[in-house]
TIFI-343963 format. One record per residue (C-alpha): residue in three letters; x, y, z. Coordinates in Angstrom, 2 decimals. Layout:
N
+------+---------+---------+---------+
| type |    east |   north |      up |
+------+---------+---------+---------+
|  ALA |       X |       Y |       Z |
...
+------+---------+---------+---------+
END
This chain:
166
+------+---------+---------+---------+
| type |    east |   north |      up |
+------+---------+---------+---------+
|  MET |  -22.96 |  -39.77 |   27.71 |
|  ILE |  -25.63 |  -37.89 |   25.79 |
|  TYR |  -23.04 |  -36.02 |   23.76 |
|  ARG |  -21.11 |  -39.18 |   23.04 |
|  TYR |  -24.07 |  -41.14 |   21.68 |
|  PHE |  -26.39 |  -38.45 |   20.38 |
|  GLY |  -24.35 |  -35.27 |   19.97 |
|  GLY |  -26.58 |  -33.29 |   22.35 |
|  LYS |  -29.93 |  -32.99 |   24.08 |
|  GLU |  -31.77 |  -31.98 |   20.93 |
|  GLU |  -30.51 |  -35.03 |   19.03 |
|  LEU |  -31.53 |  -37.24 |   21.97 |
|  TYR |  -35.00 |  -35.72 |   21.92 |
|  LEU |  -35.29 |  -36.17 |   18.14 |
|  THR |  -34.30 |  -39.82 |   18.50 |
|  ALA |  -36.85 |  -40.35 |   21.27 |
|  LEU |  -39.55 |  -38.58 |   19.26 |
|  ALA |  -38.81 |  -40.64 |   16.15 |
|  ASP |  -38.89 |  -43.84 |   18.21 |
|  THR |  -42.19 |  -42.77 |   19.77 |
|  TYR |  -43.86 |  -42.44 |   16.38 |
|  ALA |  -42.17 |  -45.52 |   14.93 |
|  GLY |  -43.46 |  -47.67 |   17.79 |
|  ILE |  -47.14 |  -47.06 |   17.10 |
|  ARG |  -46.68 |  -47.33 |   13.31 |
|  VAL |  -45.02 |  -50.77 |   13.62 |
|  LEU |  -47.89 |  -52.05 |   15.74 |
|  GLU |  -50.50 |  -50.58 |   13.38 |
|  ARG |  -48.95 |  -52.46 |   10.46 |
|  GLN |  -49.05 |  -55.69 |   12.46 |
|  LEU |  -52.83 |  -55.38 |   12.76 |
|  ASP |  -53.15 |  -56.57 |    9.13 |
|  LEU |  -56.40 |  -54.66 |    8.75 |
|  GLY |  -56.55 |  -55.36 |    5.02 |
|  ALA |  -57.25 |  -59.02 |    5.78 |
|  LEU |  -60.41 |  -58.13 |    7.71 |
|  PRO |  -63.86 |  -57.19 |    6.44 |
|  PRO |  -64.13 |  -53.37 |    6.36 |
|  ALA |  -66.27 |  -52.85 |    9.48 |
|  ASP |  -64.17 |  -55.33 |   11.46 |
|  GLY |  -60.97 |  -53.67 |   10.26 |
|  MET |  -62.21 |  -50.23 |   11.24 |
|  ARG |  -63.38 |  -51.54 |   14.61 |
|  ARG |  -59.95 |  -53.08 |   15.18 |
|  LEU |  -58.17 |  -49.84 |   14.24 |
|  VAL |  -60.30 |  -47.81 |   16.66 |
|  GLU |  -59.87 |  -50.37 |   19.46 |
|  PHE |  -56.12 |  -50.52 |   18.88 |
|  THR |  -55.80 |  -46.73 |   18.87 |
|  PHE |  -57.82 |  -46.46 |   22.08 |
|  ASP |  -55.85 |  -49.21 |   23.80 |
|  TYR |  -52.48 |  -47.90 |   22.67 |
|  LEU |  -53.14 |  -44.38 |   23.91 |
|  ARG |  -54.57 |  -45.67 |   27.19 |
|  ASP |  -51.68 |  -48.06 |   27.79 |
|  ASN |  -48.83 |  -45.76 |   26.68 |
|  PRO |  -48.97 |  -42.55 |   28.69 |
|  GLN |  -45.40 |  -41.76 |   27.64 |
|  PHE |  -46.59 |  -41.59 |   24.01 |
|  VAL |  -49.41 |  -39.22 |   24.97 |
|  ALA |  -46.99 |  -37.06 |   27.01 |
|  MET |  -44.39 |  -36.91 |   24.24 |
|  ILE |  -46.97 |  -35.91 |   21.63 |
|  ARG |  -48.52 |  -33.35 |   24.00 |
|  ASN |  -45.10 |  -31.81 |   24.64 |
|  GLU |  -44.29 |  -31.68 |   20.94 |
|  ASN |  -47.62 |  -29.98 |   20.25 |
|  MET |  -46.90 |  -27.44 |   22.99 |
|  ALA |  -43.68 |  -26.71 |   21.08 |
|  HIS |  -45.82 |  -26.21 |   17.93 |
|  GLY |  -44.25 |  -29.23 |   16.21 |
|  ARG |  -40.82 |  -27.61 |   16.23 |
|  PHE |  -38.88 |  -30.86 |   16.39 |
|  VAL |  -41.17 |  -33.23 |   14.51 |
|  ARG |  -40.70 |  -31.04 |   11.42 |
|  ASN |  -37.11 |  -32.27 |   11.36 |
|  LEU |  -38.24 |  -35.89 |   11.12 |
|  PRO |  -39.46 |  -36.71 |    7.60 |
|  ALA |  -39.78 |  -40.35 |    8.68 |
|  VAL |  -42.78 |  -39.37 |   10.82 |
|  SER |  -44.90 |  -38.27 |    7.86 |
|  ASP |  -43.48 |  -41.04 |    5.67 |
|  SER |  -44.44 |  -43.66 |    8.24 |
|  ALA |  -48.05 |  -42.43 |    8.26 |
|  LEU |  -48.53 |  -43.23 |    4.56 |
|  PRO |  -49.27 |  -46.96 |    5.09 |
|  LEU |  -51.85 |  -46.03 |    7.75 |
|  VAL |  -53.57 |  -43.60 |    5.39 |
|  GLU |  -53.53 |  -46.22 |    2.62 |
|  THR |  -54.98 |  -48.84 |    4.96 |
|  ILE |  -57.80 |  -46.52 |    6.03 |
|  GLU |  -58.40 |  -45.62 |    2.37 |
|  ASP |  -58.65 |  -49.34 |    1.54 |
|  LEU |  -61.07 |  -50.04 |    4.41 |
|  LEU |  -63.26 |  -47.13 |    3.35 |
|  ARG |  -63.22 |  -48.11 |   -0.34 |
|  ARG |  -64.07 |  -51.74 |    0.41 |
|  GLY |  -66.68 |  -50.67 |    2.94 |
|  ARG |  -68.42 |  -48.45 |    0.41 |
|  ALA |  -68.27 |  -51.20 |   -2.22 |
|  SER |  -69.84 |  -53.71 |    0.17 |
|  GLY |  -72.45 |  -51.26 |    1.41 |
|  ASP |  -71.06 |  -51.32 |    4.96 |
|  PHE |  -70.00 |  -47.68 |    4.78 |
|  ARG |  -72.11 |  -45.06 |    3.10 |
|  ILE |  -70.04 |  -41.91 |    3.24 |
|  GLU |  -67.04 |  -40.45 |    1.46 |
|  ILE |  -64.46 |  -39.17 |    3.91 |
|  ASP |  -60.83 |  -38.13 |    3.73 |
|  PRO |  -58.73 |  -40.81 |    5.50 |
|  PRO |  -56.60 |  -38.32 |    7.47 |
|  GLN |  -59.80 |  -36.54 |    8.58 |
|  LEU |  -61.17 |  -39.83 |    9.84 |
|  TYR |  -57.95 |  -40.73 |   11.66 |
|  VAL |  -57.86 |  -37.32 |   13.35 |
|  THR |  -61.43 |  -37.96 |   14.51 |
|  ILE |  -60.49 |  -41.41 |   15.82 |
|  ARG |  -57.41 |  -40.06 |   17.63 |
|  SER |  -59.45 |  -37.21 |   19.09 |
|  LEU |  -62.11 |  -39.52 |   20.47 |
|  CYS |  -59.46 |  -41.85 |   21.87 |
|  ILE |  -57.32 |  -39.22 |   23.57 |
|  ILE |  -59.54 |  -36.43 |   24.90 |
|  HIS |  -60.41 |  -38.27 |   28.12 |
|  LEU |  -56.68 |  -38.87 |   28.71 |
|  ALA |  -55.53 |  -35.35 |   27.90 |
|  GLN |  -58.23 |  -33.76 |   30.05 |
|  ARG |  -58.84 |  -36.52 |   32.58 |
|  ASP |  -58.27 |  -34.44 |   35.70 |
|  THR |  -60.51 |  -31.52 |   34.79 |
|  LEU |  -63.26 |  -33.63 |   33.21 |
|  SER |  -63.25 |  -35.97 |   36.22 |
|  VAL |  -63.93 |  -32.99 |   38.48 |
|  MET |  -66.53 |  -31.56 |   36.11 |
|  PHE |  -68.52 |  -34.79 |   35.87 |
|  LYS |  -67.76 |  -36.07 |   39.39 |
|  ARG |  -66.43 |  -39.40 |   38.16 |
|  ASP |  -62.98 |  -40.86 |   37.61 |
|  LEU |  -62.35 |  -40.90 |   33.87 |
|  GLY |  -59.40 |  -43.21 |   34.52 |
|  ALA |  -61.45 |  -45.90 |   36.27 |
|  PRO |  -61.37 |  -49.27 |   34.47 |
|  ASP |  -65.17 |  -49.47 |   34.14 |
|  TRP |  -65.37 |  -45.94 |   32.73 |
|  LEU |  -62.54 |  -46.66 |   30.28 |
|  ALA |  -64.24 |  -49.88 |   29.13 |
|  ALA |  -67.50 |  -48.02 |   28.51 |
|  ARG |  -65.63 |  -45.20 |   26.75 |
|  ARG |  -63.91 |  -47.70 |   24.44 |
|  VAL |  -67.26 |  -49.20 |   23.39 |
|  HIS |  -68.70 |  -45.71 |   22.92 |
|  VAL |  -65.82 |  -44.54 |   20.71 |
|  VAL |  -66.08 |  -47.62 |   18.47 |
|  ASP |  -69.84 |  -47.16 |   18.20 |
|  VAL |  -69.50 |  -43.46 |   17.34 |
|  VAL |  -67.01 |  -44.12 |   14.53 |
|  LEU |  -68.84 |  -47.09 |   13.02 |
|  THR |  -72.25 |  -45.42 |   13.27 |
|  PHE |  -70.83 |  -42.35 |   11.55 |
|  LEU |  -69.38 |  -44.44 |    8.71 |
|  MET |  -72.60 |  -46.40 |    8.30 |
|  ALA |  -74.85 |  -43.34 |    8.34 |
|  ASP |  -76.99 |  -42.71 |    5.30 |
|  ARG |  -76.18 |  -39.07 |    4.70 |
|  THR |  -77.37 |  -37.12 |    1.71 |
|  ARG |  -75.49 |  -33.83 |    1.69 |
+------+---------+---------+---------+
END
């Protein structure tokens, strides 16, 4: 069946990988962050990213596997980088409006910020087992995840609101 519909295992994997990225991008666009005040929009983006990664372990696994393959297959999917452009533009808009309103005080590259957000939202998932042992607590427990979500939002917003002179 695979060969009939996809031509082979690699084509099936590429289709699944493309669908994996497309799924999160569609939902990000539906957030309509441009309609929100900058701090609220950024909060919503961070909350969405946290929730999506928490609730979609198959996404996390697929991305982890692709990274273990050094991005070998994703390089063959120009739609992946193309689909990230609206996200970058949305973050750029939130940052620009936030600086204009005085809500945000720093200049930051939108992809840098998104990598920071993703990192904060995924590390406890990617390293749950070892960190749970290290800290003698279940990093997958609902109360821990709820506290982590609040913490991640606070870290990002506090960073953006910081008065930094360097």
